[in-house]
VOBA-1610 file (N, C-alpha, C; in pm, whole numbers, padded with zeros to 5 digits, always signed):
BEGIN
Met-07867+12562-05349Met-07828+12520-05215Met-07757+12401-05215Tyr-07679+12423-05058Tyr-07562+12316-05021Tyr-07650+12197-04989Asp-07648+12053-05027Asp-07685+11964-04934Asp-07606+11888-04902Pro-07574+11927-04786Pro-07465+11801-04716Pro-07482+11627-04749Thr-07393+11632-04699Thr-07396+11435-04702Thr-07437+11396-04631Ile-07412+11214-04653Ile-07399+11164-04538Ile-07286+11184-04441Phe-07170+11153-04452Phe-07046+11184-04436Phe-07078+11330-04358Glu-07134+11449-04367Glu-07129+11577-04316Glu-07277+11555-04219Asn-07387+11491-04234Asn-07418+11458-04103Asn-07459+11350-04007Leu-07333+11257-04046Leu-07304+11200-03947Leu-07201+11258-03860Lys-07123+11303-03930Lys-06985+11368-03834Lys-07064+11516-03739Val-07175+11533-03773Val-07208+11682-03672Val-07296+11625-03568Ala-07389+11481-03626Ala-07461+11429-03515Ala-07423+11375-03420Ile-07250+11303-03436Ile-07156+11224-03398Ile-07100+11343-03313Glu-07034+11489-03349Glu-06972+11529-03274Glu-07058+11565-03180Asn-07159+11647-03251Asn-07254+11737-03096Asn-07336+11628-02950Gln-07323+11499-02993Gln-07341+11419-02910Gln-07230+11406-02818Val-07127+11382-02885Val-07041+11380-02764Val-06938+11531-02705Tyr-06922+11601-02764Tyr-06958+11745-02718Tyr-07021+11761-02576Asp-07160+11732-02565Asp-07300+11714-02472Asp-07221+11621-02373Leu-07175+11544-02409Leu-07107+11416-02334Leu-06993+11515-02228Asp-06966+11543-02283Asp-06835+11644-02205Asp-06910+11766-02168Asn-06887+11873-02201Asn-07012+11991-02161Asn-07084+11978-02103Ile-07228+11898-02102Ile-07340+11938-02026Ile-07340+11766-01907Asp-07327+11690-01972Asp-07264+11564-01878Asp-07170+11543-01776Arg-07049+11652-01825Arg-06919+11616-01737Arg-06869+11483-01745Lys-06971+11376-01839Lys-06860+11194-01798Lys-06759+11224-01881Ile-06712+11286-02010Ile-06590+11289-02080Ile-06537+11390-02069Ala-06389+11326-02141Ala-06288+11512-02113Ala-06217+11408-02266Ile-06290+11574-02364Ile-06243+11543-02519Ile-06081+11578-02531Thr-06009+11478-02574Thr-05852+11455-02573Thr-05804+11526-02740Asn-05907+11473-02853Asn-05827+11555-02978Asn-05950+11507-03049Arg-05913+11586-03189Arg-06047+11615-03288Arg-05953+11572-03412Phe-05991+11539-03558Phe-05986+11584-03632Phe-06081+11550-03775Asp-06049+11645-03853Asp-06188+11620-03979Asp-06119+11658-04148Arg-06059+11548-04165Arg-05906+11556-04319Arg-06017+11551-04391Met-05972+11591-04534Met-06055+11591-04653Met-05882+11523-04714Asp-05882+11362-04760Asp-05678+11309-04790Asp-05723+11345-04990Phe-05652+11465-05032Phe-05678+11432-05198Phe-05615+11386-05283Ser-05489+11321-05202Ser-05395+11167-05264Ser-05528+11142-05361Ile-05640+11059-05255Ile-05745+10909-05277Ile-05856+11002-05241Ile-05894+11146-05208Ile-06025+11125-05229Ile-06127+11054-05138Lys-06052+11120-04972Lys-06138+11051-04894Lys-06132+11152-04762Arg-06274+11163-04722Arg-06290+11229-04578Arg-06294+11146-04515Asp-06182+11200-04346Asp-06253+11120-04267Asp-06271+11247-04116Phe-06295+11184-04037Phe-06306+11211-03901Phe-06310+11162-03820Gly-06216+11214-03720Gly-06236+11120-03581Gly-06195+11207-03458Ile-06254+11173-03270Ile-06278+11248-03191Ile-06192+11145-03094Gln-06158+11197-03006Gln-06067+11088-02912Gln-06150+11156-02758Phe-06132+11091-02671Phe-06169+11114-02569Phe-06127+11004-02445Thr-06178+11043-02311Thr-06154+10980-02218Thr-06224+11031-02095Leu-06285+10911-01957Leu-06373+10921-01899Leu-06272+11048-01775Val-06360+11168-01737Val-06312+11239-01658Val-06230+11204-01573Asp-06303+11112-01498Asp-06199+11054-01335Asp-06146+10933-01387Gln-06141+10895-01526Gln-06024+10726-01519Gln-05962+10786-01651Gln-05890+10876-01707Gln-05780+10906-01830Gln-05678+10826-01859Asp-05687+10689-01811Asp-05571+10575-01833Asp-05600+10521-02001Val-05750+10508-01974Val-05746+10445-02135Val-05848+10573-02223Lys-05820+10617-02389Lys-05897+10689-02466Lys-05956+10596-02532Ala-06105+10636-02562Ala-06171+10618-02712Ala-06131+10700-02841Glu-06139+10665-02932Glu-06187+10759-03039Glu-06242+10689-03134Ile-06365+10768-03202Ile-06445+10744-03275Ile-06458+10777-03423Ile-06413+10670-03542Ile-06364+10715-03673Ile-06475+10700-03770Ile-06491+10809-03842Ile-06563+10723-03924Ile-06527+10837-04078Glu-06558+10719-04219Glu-06459+10771-04363Glu-06594+10789-04480Ala-06574+10823-04546Ala-06640+10830-04665Ala-06553+10821-04772Ser-06507+10715-04858Ser-06461+10698-04974Ser-06477+10799-05076Ile-06409+10844-05189Ile-06454+10868-05294Ile-06582+10805-05377Glu-06547+10672-05378Glu-06683+10572-05412Glu-06786+10617-05415Glu-06808+10636-05225Glu-06923+10629-05136Glu-06960+10813-05144Leu-06862+10910-05132Leu-06908+11064-05190Leu-06990+11063-05341Ala-06909+10988-05461Ala-06948+11053-05615Ala-07085+10926-05583Ala-07120+10807-05558Ala-07265+10749-05556Ala-07351+10852-05507Glu-07346+10922-05401Glu-07431+11006-05334Glu-07449+11118-05386Ile-07331+11198-05443Ile-07370+11305-05472Ile-07450+11305-05648Leu-07386+11221-05747Leu-07394+11192-05829Leu-07530+11114-05833Glu-07575+11103-05731Glu-07768+10943-05713Glu-07747+10848-05798Gln-07631+10800-05811Gln-07592+10678-05890Gln-07781+10567-05812Pro-07792+10491-05944Pro-07877+10395-05928Pro-07815+10280-05859Gly-07873+10194-05766Gly-07836+10120-05726Gly-07758+10072-05617Lys-07688+10243-05634Lys-07566+10172-05522Lys-07628+10269-05400Ser-07626+10223-05305Ser-07640+10236-05146Ser-07498+10365-05046Pro-07539+10473-05029Pro-07370+10525-05019Pro-07399+10548-04850Gly-07247+10526-04799Gly-07284+10551-04617Gly-07083+10568-04605Cys-07072+10551-04492Cys-06971+10569-04411Cys-06897+10423-04366Ser-06761+10414-04374Ser-06739+10329-04266Ser-06735+10388-04143Met-06739+10272-03977Met-06701+10341-03882Met-06616+10230-03818Tyr-06538+10312-03711Tyr-06448+10228-03632Tyr-06390+10303-03517Leu-06411+10205-03416Leu-06386+10245-03296Leu-06283+10209-03254Arg-06177+10300-03159Arg-06092+10248-03084Arg-06034+10321-02957Phe-05971+10209-02885Phe-05919+10232-02751Phe-05811+10217-02773Tyr-05715+10299-02689Tyr-05587+10320-02646Tyr-05551+10302-02525Lys-05448+10193-02450Lys-05445+10162-02337Lys-05324+10067-02338Arg-05254+10129-02195Arg-05149+10056-02153Arg-05172+09954-02118Ile-05017+09830-02113Ile-05108+09703-02056Ile-04926+09651-02020Gln-04927+09581-01934Gln-04784+09494-01900Gln-04818+09389-01880Asn-04900+09274-01894Asn-04926+09120-01864Asn-04981+09110-02024Val-04968+09096-02131Val-05004+09149-02254Val-05118+08949-02237Thr-05060+08819-02231Thr-05147+08689-02299Thr-05259+08743-02133Asn-05217+08811-02034Asn-05351+08794-01977Asn-05456+08898-01942Gln-05405+09012-02007Gln-05465+09110-02020Gln-05571+09110-02175Cys-05457+09068-02252Cys-05548+09095-02361Cys-05662+08965-02402Lys-05634+08858-02307Lys-05710+08793-02326Lys-05869+08839-02249Glu-05823+08890-02128Glu-05989+08958-02044Glu-05998+09096-02148Ile-05931+09177-02196Ile-05993+09310-02305Ile-06055+09198-02406Glu-06036+09139-02448Glu-06128+09054-02562Glu-06266+08946-02524Glu-06282+08876-02401Glu-06387+08860-02336Glu-06488+08960-02306Ser-06424+09098-02204Ser-06532+09217-02213Ser-06526+09232-02314Leu-06469+09267-02430Leu-06545+09337-02524Leu-06652+09266-02613Asn-06651+09100-02623Asn-06726+09044-02693Asn-06887+09053-02612Lys-06861+09068-02467Lys-07007+09151-02391Lys-07050+09207-02393Ile-07036+09321-02426Ile-07020+09433-02486Ile-07081+09482-02627Trp-06995+09468-02699Trp-07016+09442-02874Trp-07120+09328-02936Glu-07143+09338-03021Glu-07218+09225-03083Glu-07119+09098-03125Pro-07131+08939-03100Pro-07012+08893-03146Pro-07007+08872-03287Asp-07034+08969-03379Asp-06962+08931-03517Asp-06914+09061-03542Leu-06910+09128-03481Leu-06802+09253-03483Leu-06679+09195-03433Pro-06562+09234-03579Pro-06434+09207-03578Pro-06370+09276-03451Ile-06267+09234-03387Ile-06252+09318-03265Ile-06105+09285-03275Thr-05978+09369-03298Thr-05810+09313-03299Thr-05776+09409-03180Gln-05674+09328-03126Gln-05553+09450-03033Gln-05421+09427-03137Ala-05364+09550-03131Ala-05234+09548-03217Ala-05152+09626-03047Leu-04962+09538-03047Leu-04907+09567-02942Leu-04814+09645-02975Ser-04802+09735-02895Ser-04629+09837-02924Ser-04554+09846-02809Phe-04459+09864-02801Phe-04405+09972-02687Phe-04245+10032-02745Val-04202+10122-02657Val-04107+10208-02666Val-04012+10110-02589Tyr-03891+10054-02647Tyr-03761+09968-02569Tyr-03671+10135-02456Val-03694+10098-02310Val-03561+10157-02255Val-03557+10079-02175Lys-03395+10067-02163Lys-03303+10028-02133Lys-03335+09970-01981Asp-03352+09911-01865Asp-03353+09868-01776Asp-03505+09896-01674Ser-03591+09935-01830Ser-03702+09951-01755Ser-03824+09805-01827Pro-03872+09786-01746Pro-04004+09669-01783Pro-04072+09710-01891Pro-04158+09640-02016Pro-04189+09674-02130Pro-04306+09723-02065Ser-04385+09807-02105Ser-04521+09899-02070Ser-04562+09871-02216Tyr-04691+09870-02258Tyr-04739+09800-02391Tyr-04850+09863-02392Leu-04838+09931-02562Leu-04990+10028-02619Leu-05038+09910-02659Asp-05210+09867-02624Asp-05288+09835-02668Asp-05414+09914-02777Ile-05380+09883-02845Ile-05467+09950-02995Ile-05583+09834-02958Ile-05721+09906-02935Ile-05818+09754-02974Ile-05862+09810-03027Glu-05935+09777-03164Glu-05997+09800-03268Glu-06138+09682-03257Val-06274+09784-03243Val-06346+09704-03332Val-06397+09775-03468Ala-06466+09725-03556Ala-06474+09728-03698Ala-06569+09682-03701Phe-06676+09796-03764Phe-06832+09780-03809Phe-06831+09707-03953Asn-06943+09636-03997Asn-06886+09543-04096Asn-06998+09612-04190His-07072+09679-04125His-07152+09727-04276His-07098+09923-04258Lys-07166+09941-04368Lys-07181+10074-04386Lys-07254+10195-04283Ile-07273+10276-04221Ile-07388+10349-04145Ile-07456+10489-04242Asn-07488+10515-04198Asn-07578+10639-04267Asn-07684+10721-04191Glu-07786+10779-04227Glu-07830+10908-04151Glu-07995+10835-04084Glu-07979+10693-04097Glu-08061+10574-04053Glu-08026+10526-03925His-07922+10545-03948His-07881+10514-03777His-07802+10614-03700Met-07878+10707-03664Met-07782+10883-03634Met-07915+10845-03493Gly-08025+10744-03498Gly-08119+10708-03372Gly-08041+10632-03281Asp-07912+10535-03350Asp-07835+10503-03240Asp-07732+10513-03185Ile-07721+10706-03235Ile-07595+10738-03149Ile-07546+10751-03013Lys-07691+10766-02930Lys-07726+10754-02810Lys-07633+10637-02774Asp-07730+10498-02804Asp-07673+10372-02733Asp-07587+10387-02809Phe-07484+10397-02907Phe-07325+10339-02878Phe-07282+10424-02803Leu-07298+10521-02849Leu-07205+10621-02696Leu-07243+10581-02547Glu-07321+10504-02524Glu-07348+10474-02423Glu-07210+10325-02402His-07229+10251-02510His-07161+10123-02490His-07007+10218-02491Val-06935+10285-02578Val-06843+10316-02533Val-06789+10407-02439Ile-06877+10445-02303Ile-06878+10471-02209Ile-06836+10305-02105Ser-06967+10214-02183Ser-06945+10108-02096Ser-06768+10048-02078Thr-06753+10034-02257Thr-06653+09951-02288Thr-06514+10038-02167Leu-06527+10172-02238Leu-06405+10258-02139Leu-06436+10255-01999Glu-06555+10212-01911Glu-06528+10170-01773Glu-06460+10046-01760Val-06512+09977-01836Val-06455+09814-01784Val-06255+09850-01831Leu-06254+09924-01968Leu-06051+09881-01999Leu-06052+09965-01868Asn-06059+09990-01833Asn-06002+10079-01693Asn-05995+10019-01606Gly-06043+09918-01567Gly-06065+09823-01476Gly-05977+09686-01509Ile-05915+09709-01607Ile-05824+09574-01646Ile-05701+09677-01620
//
């Protein structure tokens, strides 16, 4: 009998709750998803993107990954190993005033998320002659510990934090 991996179980749990927020609660609109197997480095990753239904300027993206080392440790039941998945949370927002908005974003996210979680912002823009630049700010919250099935009970609270973050970012 097939025994699903930690990655598969987390993917299904996250996906189900996100789809419930879209289809049942109508709080969000899913805009994209991916479920990949990278054969060059043997890595699984899954991601799902969404916006708030009534505020679609900012996107959230939840990503989970399992490396070959994590998958092998679990499937081969290697002693002394604690397999799990890496998780990343990204937000995509357009900004004009880099200095003020980036500072406000950092301060706001530090109030919502644990202070020890690293939050990074990467800016890019497309040059258009005679137009003021509009920057794409990719804001990432990296979780500094592996997640596994023991964290499934936290998914609902996690998604509430994601929605709160979307609401705050739409106001900046």
